[in-house]
C-alpha positions as CSV (number, residue, x, y, z in Angstrom):
1,M,48.2,-73.4,58.8
2,I,49.4,-70.1,58.2
3,Y,49.0,-67.2,60.7
4,E,48.9,-63.6,59.1
5,L,49.4,-60.9,61.8
6,R,48.5,-57.5,60.2
7,A,49.6,-54.2,61.8
8,Y,47.5,-51.0,60.7
9,D,48.7,-47.6,61.9
10,L,45.9,-45.1,62.3
11,L,45.7,-41.3,62.1
12,P,46.4,-40.2,65.7
13,G,43.3,-39.9,67.7
14,K,41.3,-41.9,65.1
15,G,41.3,-45.2,66.8
16,P,38.0,-45.1,68.4
17,Q,36.4,-43.7,65.2
18,Y,37.9,-46.6,63.0
19,L,37.0,-49.4,65.7
20,D,33.5,-48.3,66.1
21,H,33.0,-48.3,62.3
22,F,34.6,-51.7,62.1
23,R,32.6,-53.3,64.8
24,Q,29.3,-51.8,63.7
25,D,29.5,-51.9,59.9
26,G,32.8,-54.0,58.9
27,V,33.2,-57.1,61.2
28,Q,30.2,-58.9,59.6
29,Y,31.4,-58.3,56.2
30,V,35.1,-59.0,56.5
31,T,34.5,-62.4,58.5
32,R,32.3,-63.5,55.6
33,H,35.6,-64.1,53.9
34,L,38.6,-64.0,56.3
35,P,39.1,-66.3,59.2
36,M,39.5,-63.8,62.1
37,A,41.3,-65.0,65.1
38,G,42.1,-61.6,66.9
39,Y,41.6,-57.8,66.8
40,W,43.6,-55.4,69.3
41,L,44.4,-51.8,69.7
42,T,47.7,-51.0,71.4
43,D,47.9,-49.5,74.7
44,S,51.6,-49.1,74.9
45,G,54.5,-49.0,72.3
46,S,53.3,-48.2,68.9
47,L,50.4,-46.2,69.8
48,N,47.3,-45.9,67.3
49,R,48.3,-49.4,66.0
50,L,45.8,-52.1,65.4
51,Y,46.7,-55.8,65.2
52,H,44.6,-58.4,63.8
53,L,45.3,-62.2,63.3
54,W,43.9,-64.3,60.5
55,I,44.4,-68.0,60.2
56,Y,44.5,-69.9,56.9
57,T,45.1,-73.3,55.8
58,S,47.5,-72.4,53.1
59,L,48.5,-69.5,50.7
60,D,45.9,-70.6,48.2
61,E,43.2,-70.4,50.8
62,R,44.6,-66.9,51.7
63,L,44.4,-65.7,48.2
64,A,40.7,-67.1,47.7
65,C,39.6,-65.5,50.8
66,R,41.0,-62.2,50.1
67,A,39.5,-62.3,46.5
68,G,36.3,-63.0,48.1
69,L,36.6,-59.7,50.2
70,A,37.7,-57.7,47.3
71,G,34.5,-58.4,45.6
72,D,32.2,-57.9,48.5
73,A,29.9,-54.9,47.9
74,D,29.0,-54.5,51.3
75,W,32.7,-54.1,52.4
76,N,33.9,-51.9,49.4
77,D,30.8,-49.5,49.6
78,G,30.0,-49.6,53.3
79,F,33.3,-50.0,55.2
80,V,36.3,-49.1,52.9
81,P,35.2,-45.2,52.1
82,K,34.9,-44.5,55.8
83,G,37.7,-46.9,57.3
84,F,40.6,-46.7,54.9
85,P,41.1,-43.0,55.0
86,L,42.1,-43.4,58.6
87,I,44.8,-45.7,58.0
88,V,48.2,-44.3,57.7
89,A,50.4,-47.4,57.1
90,Q,50.0,-51.2,57.0
91,R,52.2,-54.1,57.2
92,N,52.0,-58.0,57.7
93,M,53.8,-60.9,59.0
94,L,53.1,-64.5,57.8
95,M,54.0,-66.8,60.6
96,E,54.2,-70.5,61.5
97,L,52.9,-71.7,65.0
98,N,55.5,-72.9,67.5
99,E,53.5,-73.0,70.6
100,D,49.8,-73.7,70.9
101,S,47.1,-73.1,73.6
102,A,43.6,-74.3,74.3
103,A,42.2,-70.9,73.6
104,L,44.0,-70.6,70.3
105,A,42.9,-74.2,69.4
106,A,39.3,-73.2,70.0
107,V,39.7,-70.0,67.9
108,R,41.3,-72.0,65.2
109,D,38.5,-74.6,65.1
110,A,35.9,-71.8,64.8
111,R,38.0,-69.6,62.4
112,K,35.3,-69.5,59.8
113,Q,32.6,-68.1,62.0
114,V,30.9,-65.0,60.7
115,H,30.9,-62.4,63.4
116,P,27.7,-60.1,63.7
117,G,28.0,-56.4,63.7
118,Q,27.8,-54.8,67.2
119,A,25.4,-52.2,68.4
120,A,26.9,-48.6,69.0
121,S,25.9,-49.0,72.8
122,S,28.0,-52.3,73.4
123,A,31.4,-52.1,75.1
124,M,34.2,-51.5,72.5
125,F,36.9,-53.5,74.5
126,E,37.1,-56.6,76.7
127,P,38.4,-56.0,80.1
128,G,42.1,-56.7,80.8
129,Y,45.2,-56.7,78.9
130,L,46.9,-59.0,76.2
131,S,50.5,-58.4,75.2
132,L,52.4,-58.9,72.2
133,T,56.3,-59.6,72.3
134,F,58.8,-59.7,69.5
135,G,61.8,-61.5,70.3
136,E,62.8,-64.7,72.2
137,G,62.0,-63.7,75.8
138,R,59.1,-64.6,77.9
139,V,56.5,-62.7,79.9
140,A,56.6,-64.0,83.5
141,G,53.1,-64.5,85.0
142,A,51.3,-64.3,81.9
143,E,49.1,-67.0,79.9
144,C,50.8,-67.8,76.6
145,L,48.0,-67.9,74.0
146,G,50.3,-68.5,71.1
147,R,53.9,-68.3,69.9
148,W,55.0,-68.0,66.4
149,R,58.1,-67.5,64.1
150,V,57.8,-64.9,61.1
151,V,58.4,-66.6,57.8
152,S,57.6,-63.8,55.5
153,G,56.8,-60.1,55.8
154,E,58.2,-57.9,58.2
155,A,61.0,-59.1,60.5
156,P,61.6,-62.7,59.1
157,G,62.8,-65.1,61.7
158,T,61.5,-63.1,64.7
159,S,59.5,-64.9,67.4
160,V,56.1,-63.3,68.4
161,T,54.3,-64.2,71.4
162,L,50.6,-63.4,72.4
163,C,49.9,-63.5,76.1
164,R,46.9,-62.7,78.4
165,H,47.5,-61.0,81.7
166,A,45.8,-61.2,85.0
167,M,43.7,-58.1,85.5
168,D,46.1,-56.6,88.3
169,A,49.3,-57.5,86.6
170,P,49.4,-56.2,82.9
171,L,53.1,-55.1,83.4
172,A,54.4,-58.5,84.4
173,A,58.2,-59.0,84.2
174,V,59.3,-59.2,80.5
175,G,62.4,-61.0,79.6
176,E,64.7,-60.0,76.8
177,V,62.7,-59.1,73.9
178,Q,62.8,-56.6,71.1
179,R,59.4,-55.0,71.7
180,H,56.5,-55.4,74.2
181,E,53.2,-53.9,73.6
182,L,50.0,-53.9,75.7
183,L,47.0,-54.6,73.7
184,R,43.2,-54.1,74.4
185,A,40.9,-56.8,72.6
186,L,38.0,-55.4,70.7
187,S,34.9,-56.9,72.1
188,C,34.4,-59.0,68.8
189,S,37.8,-60.3,69.0
190,P,37.8,-64.2,69.2
191,L,41.2,-64.1,71.1
192,R,40.7,-61.9,74.2
């Protein structure tokens, strides 16, 4: 399996606008083609940054999925003109899984699920926090959802860990890491 972590930096203050557009008029089109595992907005660290995680069986599947999305008129005519102008920069990391969890396994098993668009009145975020750490350290008192090693893209060789925090402990002790960012899961995110 190949796990692709994408980071999109948005124009300052435009996160809510982009996320509302994505969850109402984007998620149902992108998940027709791409196997979404997670969709999060930073709450600390690199602000105005979205992370999303995609799971592919191979590079060939990734190419086929991305080609399908590139040819989707609903995505290209509906989401792209309003969403893409809000993006300042994007980068990705192709990763291999080093540590699994039951939550990640369940999401991986359902990775081809098409997610419906959400009503404007629905909650944008799930309650609680996740965190993303870059480096070898661990986050004490948090549930590890997955741990990967970057094999291509930004920061090859880096260890990346996604954790879920207890509601009252989002700032659990962090070991020696290069970067630690608190995340808020979008309500349509499979991993939350």
